[in-house]
C-alpha positions, 0 to 999 in steps of 0.5 A, a space after each residue: 396360784 403363779 409359778 412355782 419359781 415365785 413361790 421360791 423368790 418368796 423364801 417358801 420351801 417346797 415338798 415334792 412326791 416320792 417314787 414312783 416305779 415302785 409304786 407300780 409294781 406294787 399296783 401290779 406292773 410285771 417286768 418288760 411292760 411298758 409304765 407310759 401304757 399304764 395312763 391309759 389302761 390303768 388309770 386310776 391305778 395311776 390316779 391312786 398314786 398320784 393322790 397319795 402324795 398329795 394327801 402326804 402334804 406335798 406340793 407338788 406331784 409329776 407325772 407318770 412319762 419318764 420313759 415316754 421319749 419315743 425312743 423309750 415307748 418304740 420298745 413295747 410297739 408304741 411309736 405314734 402314742 408318744 403324745 397320747 401317752 404324756 396328755 393322759 400322764 398329764 390329765 391323771 396327776 392334774 386330776 390329783 393335783 387340785 390346786 398343787 401344781 404338776 411337775 410332766 417328768 422327763 427322763 433321758 432316751 438311752 440314746 448316747 449322741 457321743 456314741 452317733 445313736 442318735 443326732 442332737 437334732 433328732 432328740 430335740 424331736 423326740 423330747 419336742 412331742 413328748 412335752 407337747 404331749 405333756 402341756 397339752 396336759 395341763 401340767 405346770 413344768 416341764 421337769 426334766 430328770 434323772 441327766 447324765 450327760 450334758 448335752 441331752 439334758 441342754 435339748 430337752 431344755 430347748 425343747 421344752 423352753 421353745 414348744 411349751 410356755 411352761 416353766 422348764 426345770 433340769 435335774 441330774 444325777 450322779 455317784 458318788 466316786 472313791 475319793 468321795 467326789 459327786 460325778 454323773 456317768 459322762 464323768 459331770 460335775 453339779 458345778 459343770 453342769 450349773 452353766 451349761 442348765 442355765 444358758 439352756 434357759 433352766 430355771 431351777 436345777 438340782 439332783 436327783 436318784 443317785 443318792 440319798 439325802 446325806 448326799 446331796 447335801 454336799 451337791 447343793 452345796 456344791 451347785 450354790 458354790 457356782 450360784 447363790 441364787 438358782 433354784 434347787 430342787 432334792 429328790 433324793 432316794 431312801 438312802 444307798 440301795 441294800 441288797 438284801 434277799 434276792 430283793 433291792 432296799 432302800 433302807 432310810 425310814 421316813 423319821 431317818 432322812 425328814 431329820 435331814 431336812 433341814 441339814 439341806 434347806 441349810 445348804 440351799 435347797 428349795 424343794 424337797 422330795 423322793 426318789 426310789 424306794 421312798 413313799 407317801 411315808 416319806 413325803 408326809 414326814 418331810 413335811 412337818 420338817 419343812 413346817 418345823 421349819 
């Protein structure tokens, strides 16, 4: 099967999966439950989500491990189960993926380095345990995502590079400022992250969450200004969230998302998938749009 990066080098545009959290809620996960614990207690439901994306035509699927560091799971009394939870997440997605790729999802810890809530060494160790669990469960790549702090992203990449033999990818999350510029919560611009993430060892970079595909086009263009070669992945929301009848809704339909796929490919994206609000229906349409290209 080779590596994801090799397929990109051959000129392929790849399709990733969509949202997981909303899906878990549809399956009955209650507020206050630990999503990662479902890998042990509701494995069939998690498998079902993973399979639905493979059936929609995704070339790769993520794992249900976004909040899989000790700092997230200790709140649920699961501090001693980090390795086990992540390994189970990887095994479930591996089972669903067949001959497709599996990306081990690694999200932020929620701890702030600059506030002294955690040390660099502690963060590194937290990521190390998580990525080792994901590799043991069979992932092809470590997908560090939704990062807003460059130092945390750098440490997660370092932990993955030094403790696994997986490909290592990293995406950050940007919001549009009133001036129309893109910045992470910590004030990082897309161009600011490029060299730091690549120097840390990331083999692919990009953006996820925070924006629909329309704004992601601008972000990809900015990354390309800083680096013409590095593979880029985008996991876009289904448009920008709207608050309706007491609920947060992502309004972009699968067809609307698909119409922007040629533009994001033209901007320089190599892998296209979804984040909040995206469904197997969205991924199906993205697949069709990519195949037409």
